[in-house]
PyMOL CGO cylinders between C-alpha atoms (Angstrom):
from pymol import cmd
from pymol.cgo import CYLINDER

trace = [
    CYLINDER, 52.67, 77.71, 101.93, 56.22, 79.06, 103.30, 0.3, 1, 1, 1, 1, 1, 1,
    CYLINDER, 56.22, 79.06, 103.30, 56.47, 82.85, 103.09, 0.3, 1, 1, 1, 1, 1, 1,
    CYLINDER, 56.47, 82.85, 103.09, 58.29, 83.98, 100.71, 0.3, 1, 1, 1, 1, 1, 1,
    CYLINDER, 58.29, 83.98, 100.71, 61.55, 86.09, 101.87, 0.3, 1, 1, 1, 1, 1, 1,
    CYLINDER, 61.55, 86.09, 101.87, 63.00, 89.21, 100.48, 0.3, 1, 1, 1, 1, 1, 1,
    CYLINDER, 63.00, 89.21, 100.48, 66.39, 88.97, 100.72, 0.3, 1, 1, 1, 1, 1, 1,
    CYLINDER, 66.39, 88.97, 100.72, 68.64, 92.90, 99.68, 0.3, 1, 1, 1, 1, 1, 1,
    CYLINDER, 68.64, 92.90, 99.68, 70.85, 92.22, 97.61, 0.3, 1, 1, 1, 1, 1, 1,
    CYLINDER, 70.85, 92.22, 97.61, 73.79, 94.57, 98.06, 0.3, 1, 1, 1, 1, 1, 1,
    CYLINDER, 73.79, 94.57, 98.06, 76.58, 95.18, 95.13, 0.3, 1, 1, 1, 1, 1, 1,
    CYLINDER, 76.58, 95.18, 95.13, 80.03, 94.73, 96.35, 0.3, 1, 1, 1, 1, 1, 1,
    CYLINDER, 80.03, 94.73, 96.35, 81.96, 97.43, 95.86, 0.3, 1, 1, 1, 1, 1, 1,
    CYLINDER, 81.96, 97.43, 95.86, 85.71, 97.91, 95.14, 0.3, 1, 1, 1, 1, 1, 1,
    CYLINDER, 85.71, 97.91, 95.14, 86.22, 101.93, 96.10, 0.3, 1, 1, 1, 1, 1, 1,
    CYLINDER, 86.22, 101.93, 96.10, 86.63, 102.72, 92.53, 0.3, 1, 1, 1, 1, 1, 1,
    CYLINDER, 86.63, 102.72, 92.53, 85.85, 106.19, 91.00, 0.3, 1, 1, 1, 1, 1, 1,
    CYLINDER, 85.85, 106.19, 91.00, 82.70, 106.32, 89.08, 0.3, 1, 1, 1, 1, 1, 1,
    CYLINDER, 82.70, 106.32, 89.08, 83.40, 109.16, 86.40, 0.3, 1, 1, 1, 1, 1, 1,
    CYLINDER, 83.40, 109.16, 86.40, 80.94, 111.68, 85.62, 0.3, 1, 1, 1, 1, 1, 1,
    CYLINDER, 80.94, 111.68, 85.62, 79.81, 111.21, 82.44, 0.3, 1, 1, 1, 1, 1, 1,
    CYLINDER, 79.81, 111.21, 82.44, 78.04, 108.01, 84.23, 0.3, 1, 1, 1, 1, 1, 1,
    CYLINDER, 78.04, 108.01, 84.23, 76.93, 110.30, 87.33, 0.3, 1, 1, 1, 1, 1, 1,
    CYLINDER, 76.93, 110.30, 87.33, 75.67, 112.99, 84.70, 0.3, 1, 1, 1, 1, 1, 1,
    CYLINDER, 75.67, 112.99, 84.70, 73.40, 110.00, 82.58, 0.3, 1, 1, 1, 1, 1, 1,
    CYLINDER, 73.40, 110.00, 82.58, 72.11, 108.43, 86.39, 0.3, 1, 1, 1, 1, 1, 1,
    CYLINDER, 72.11, 108.43, 86.39, 71.05, 111.45, 87.55, 0.3, 1, 1, 1, 1, 1, 1,
    CYLINDER, 71.05, 111.45, 87.55, 70.24, 113.88, 85.07, 0.3, 1, 1, 1, 1, 1, 1,
    CYLINDER, 70.24, 113.88, 85.07, 72.67, 116.53, 86.80, 0.3, 1, 1, 1, 1, 1, 1,
    CYLINDER, 72.67, 116.53, 86.80, 74.45, 118.84, 84.73, 0.3, 1, 1, 1, 1, 1, 1,
    CYLINDER, 74.45, 118.84, 84.73, 77.80, 117.68, 84.54, 0.3, 1, 1, 1, 1, 1, 1,
    CYLINDER, 77.80, 117.68, 84.54, 78.78, 121.48, 85.63, 0.3, 1, 1, 1, 1, 1, 1,
    CYLINDER, 78.78, 121.48, 85.63, 76.01, 121.66, 88.55, 0.3, 1, 1, 1, 1, 1, 1,
    CYLINDER, 76.01, 121.66, 88.55, 77.54, 118.05, 89.40, 0.3, 1, 1, 1, 1, 1, 1,
    CYLINDER, 77.54, 118.05, 89.40, 81.02, 119.73, 89.49, 0.3, 1, 1, 1, 1, 1, 1,
    CYLINDER, 81.02, 119.73, 89.49, 79.95, 122.92, 91.36, 0.3, 1, 1, 1, 1, 1, 1,
    CYLINDER, 79.95, 122.92, 91.36, 78.10, 121.35, 93.89, 0.3, 1, 1, 1, 1, 1, 1,
    CYLINDER, 78.10, 121.35, 93.89, 81.24, 118.56, 95.11, 0.3, 1, 1, 1, 1, 1, 1,
    CYLINDER, 81.24, 118.56, 95.11, 83.08, 121.47, 95.14, 0.3, 1, 1, 1, 1, 1, 1,
    CYLINDER, 83.08, 121.47, 95.14, 80.68, 123.94, 97.50, 0.3, 1, 1, 1, 1, 1, 1,
    CYLINDER, 80.68, 123.94, 97.50, 80.51, 120.79, 99.61, 0.3, 1, 1, 1, 1, 1, 1,
    CYLINDER, 80.51, 120.79, 99.61, 76.11, 120.61, 98.45, 0.3, 1, 1, 1, 1, 1, 1,
    CYLINDER, 76.11, 120.61, 98.45, 76.61, 117.21, 96.99, 0.3, 1, 1, 1, 1, 1, 1,
    CYLINDER, 76.61, 117.21, 96.99, 77.98, 114.21, 99.49, 0.3, 1, 1, 1, 1, 1, 1,
    CYLINDER, 77.98, 114.21, 99.49, 79.13, 111.00, 96.93, 0.3, 1, 1, 1, 1, 1, 1,
    CYLINDER, 79.13, 111.00, 96.93, 81.93, 112.33, 96.51, 0.3, 1, 1, 1, 1, 1, 1,
    CYLINDER, 81.93, 112.33, 96.51, 85.44, 114.97, 96.54, 0.3, 1, 1, 1, 1, 1, 1,
    CYLINDER, 85.44, 114.97, 96.54, 86.95, 117.66, 94.69, 0.3, 1, 1, 1, 1, 1, 1,
    CYLINDER, 86.95, 117.66, 94.69, 90.68, 118.01, 94.90, 0.3, 1, 1, 1, 1, 1, 1,
    CYLINDER, 90.68, 118.01, 94.90, 92.08, 120.90, 94.56, 0.3, 1, 1, 1, 1, 1, 1,
    CYLINDER, 92.08, 120.90, 94.56, 94.94, 120.64, 92.59, 0.3, 1, 1, 1, 1, 1, 1,
    CYLINDER, 94.94, 120.64, 92.59, 98.32, 123.09, 93.24, 0.3, 1, 1, 1, 1, 1, 1,
    CYLINDER, 98.32, 123.09, 93.24, 96.91, 126.62, 93.61, 0.3, 1, 1, 1, 1, 1, 1,
    CYLINDER, 96.91, 126.62, 93.61, 95.29, 126.95, 90.22, 0.3, 1, 1, 1, 1, 1, 1,
    CYLINDER, 95.29, 126.95, 90.22, 91.94, 126.85, 89.79, 0.3, 1, 1, 1, 1, 1, 1,
    CYLINDER, 91.94, 126.85, 89.79, 91.49, 123.11, 88.81, 0.3, 1, 1, 1, 1, 1, 1,
    CYLINDER, 91.49, 123.11, 88.81, 90.24, 120.42, 90.54, 0.3, 1, 1, 1, 1, 1, 1,
    CYLINDER, 90.24, 120.42, 90.54, 89.68, 116.31, 90.26, 0.3, 1, 1, 1, 1, 1, 1,
    CYLINDER, 89.68, 116.31, 90.26, 86.53, 114.46, 91.23, 0.3, 1, 1, 1, 1, 1, 1,
    CYLINDER, 86.53, 114.46, 91.23, 86.69, 111.30, 93.01, 0.3, 1, 1, 1, 1, 1, 1,
    CYLINDER, 86.69, 111.30, 93.01, 83.15, 109.55, 93.48, 0.3, 1, 1, 1, 1, 1, 1,
    CYLINDER, 83.15, 109.55, 93.48, 83.35, 106.05, 95.19, 0.3, 1, 1, 1, 1, 1, 1,
    CYLINDER, 83.35, 106.05, 95.19, 81.27, 103.47, 94.24, 0.3, 1, 1, 1, 1, 1, 1,
    CYLINDER, 81.27, 103.47, 94.24, 79.72, 102.81, 97.20, 0.3, 1, 1, 1, 1, 1, 1,
    CYLINDER, 79.72, 102.81, 97.20, 78.68, 106.69, 97.79, 0.3, 1, 1, 1, 1, 1, 1,
    CYLINDER, 78.68, 106.69, 97.79, 77.40, 107.30, 94.68, 0.3, 1, 1, 1, 1, 1, 1,
    CYLINDER, 77.40, 107.30, 94.68, 75.05, 103.86, 95.21, 0.3, 1, 1, 1, 1, 1, 1,
    CYLINDER, 75.05, 103.86, 95.21, 74.34, 104.72, 98.89, 0.3, 1, 1, 1, 1, 1, 1,
    CYLINDER, 74.34, 104.72, 98.89, 73.53, 108.51, 97.66, 0.3, 1, 1, 1, 1, 1, 1,
    CYLINDER, 73.53, 108.51, 97.66, 72.01, 108.30, 94.23, 0.3, 1, 1, 1, 1, 1, 1,
    CYLINDER, 72.01, 108.30, 94.23, 71.16, 104.34, 94.10, 0.3, 1, 1, 1, 1, 1, 1,
    CYLINDER, 71.16, 104.34, 94.10, 73.61, 104.60, 90.76, 0.3, 1, 1, 1, 1, 1, 1,
    CYLINDER, 73.61, 104.60, 90.76, 75.94, 101.44, 90.66, 0.3, 1, 1, 1, 1, 1, 1,
    CYLINDER, 75.94, 101.44, 90.66, 77.48, 100.24, 87.21, 0.3, 1, 1, 1, 1, 1, 1,
    CYLINDER, 77.48, 100.24, 87.21, 78.85, 96.41, 87.96, 0.3, 1, 1, 1, 1, 1, 1,
    CYLINDER, 78.85, 96.41, 87.96, 81.15, 96.18, 84.89, 0.3, 1, 1, 1, 1, 1, 1,
    CYLINDER, 81.15, 96.18, 84.89, 82.77, 99.80, 85.20, 0.3, 1, 1, 1, 1, 1, 1,
    CYLINDER, 82.77, 99.80, 85.20, 85.21, 99.15, 82.64, 0.3, 1, 1, 1, 1, 1, 1,
    CYLINDER, 85.21, 99.15, 82.64, 82.43, 98.99, 80.17, 0.3, 1, 1, 1, 1, 1, 1,
    CYLINDER, 82.43, 98.99, 80.17, 80.69, 101.71, 78.56, 0.3, 1, 1, 1, 1, 1, 1,
    CYLINDER, 80.69, 101.71, 78.56, 77.88, 102.36, 79.91, 0.3, 1, 1, 1, 1, 1, 1,
]
cmd.load_cgo(trace, "trace")
């Protein structure tokens, strides 16, 4: 009998942003905690980008980083989870 091969299936990444609500749902971590962690550099699956001189930020979490760090991947990012 031939030995069964274990093959890793790696998703196709687009570099697209994973919205924070999806990360909250997948990880169980609160939205405010994720925002603070990205701003403070404690969480390393995305970036907090300051907007101007105010305290407002935009958050960018590339699909590949999110997959590598927390194991979440949405194969159809344009559909609701």
